[in-house]
C-alpha positions as CSV (number, residue, x, y, z in Angstrom):
1,M,50.8,-18.8,15.0
2,K,50.1,-16.7,12.0
3,R,48.4,-18.2,9.0
4,S,49.5,-17.3,5.6
5,S,46.8,-16.0,3.2
6,S,48.9,-16.4,0.1
7,P,47.0,-17.6,-3.0
8,A,47.0,-21.3,-3.6
9,D,48.6,-23.0,-6.6
10,P,46.4,-22.7,-9.8
11,V,46.6,-26.5,-10.3
12,V,45.3,-27.0,-6.7
13,I,42.4,-24.6,-7.3
14,T,41.5,-26.3,-10.6
15,R,41.4,-29.7,-8.8
16,L,39.2,-28.2,-6.1
17,V,36.8,-26.8,-8.6
18,V,36.5,-30.1,-10.3
19,V,35.8,-31.9,-7.0
20,G,33.3,-29.1,-6.2
21,Y,31.3,-29.7,-9.3
22,I,31.3,-33.5,-8.8
23,L,30.2,-33.1,-5.2
24,A,27.5,-30.6,-6.2
25,I,25.8,-33.1,-8.4
26,S,26.5,-36.4,-6.5
27,L,26.2,-35.1,-2.9
28,P,24.5,-31.7,-3.0
29,P,25.0,-30.7,0.7
30,L,28.7,-31.3,0.5
31,G,28.9,-29.5,-2.8
32,F,27.1,-26.6,-1.4
33,G,29.6,-26.3,1.5
34,F,32.5,-26.7,-0.9
35,G,31.1,-24.0,-3.1
36,I,30.8,-21.6,-0.1
37,V,34.4,-22.3,0.8
38,L,35.6,-21.7,-2.7
39,T,33.6,-18.4,-2.8
40,F,34.7,-16.9,0.5
41,A,38.0,-18.4,1.5
42,R,40.9,-16.0,0.9
43,S,43.5,-18.5,-0.1
44,V,41.4,-20.5,-2.6
45,R,38.9,-17.9,-3.9
46,S,37.5,-19.0,-7.2
47,K,34.9,-17.5,-9.6
48,H,33.4,-21.0,-9.9
49,G,32.3,-21.0,-6.2
50,P,28.9,-19.4,-6.8
51,W,28.3,-21.7,-9.8
52,I,29.1,-24.7,-7.7
53,V,26.6,-23.5,-5.1
54,L,24.0,-23.1,-7.8
55,A,24.8,-26.6,-9.3
56,S,24.4,-28.1,-5.8
57,I,21.0,-26.5,-5.4
58,V,19.9,-27.8,-8.8
59,G,21.4,-31.2,-8.0
60,G,19.5,-31.3,-4.7
61,V,16.2,-30.5,-6.5
62,I,16.9,-33.2,-9.0
63,W,17.7,-35.7,-6.3
64,A,14.6,-34.7,-4.3
65,V,12.4,-35.2,-7.4
66,L,14.0,-38.6,-8.2
67,I,13.6,-39.9,-4.6
68,S,10.0,-38.6,-4.2
69,G,9.0,-40.0,-7.5
70,G,10.0,-43.5,-6.5
71,A,12.9,-43.8,-9.0
72,L,15.0,-45.5,-6.4
73,T,12.5,-48.1,-5.3
74,A,12.5,-51.7,-6.6
75,S,9.5,-52.5,-8.8
76,N,9.8,-56.2,-8.1
77,Q,8.6,-56.9,-4.5
78,S,9.1,-60.7,-4.5
79,Y,12.1,-61.9,-2.8
């Protein structure tokens, strides 16, 4: 079976880029993978791929600071 490497529809690429940015901030490991795919896949290559990778790294650092700083822990310990 021969796979086609024809470029994807611009609307599809735009949607993938939007999903990539959302994942980069909300779920950085998935956004990182998505950015790698958008950077190197022949059929969906996008100039936004490296920016999505960078956004996922920044998002991961922000999440790490929030979690290590105790921002997600409850201040009220009484049940």
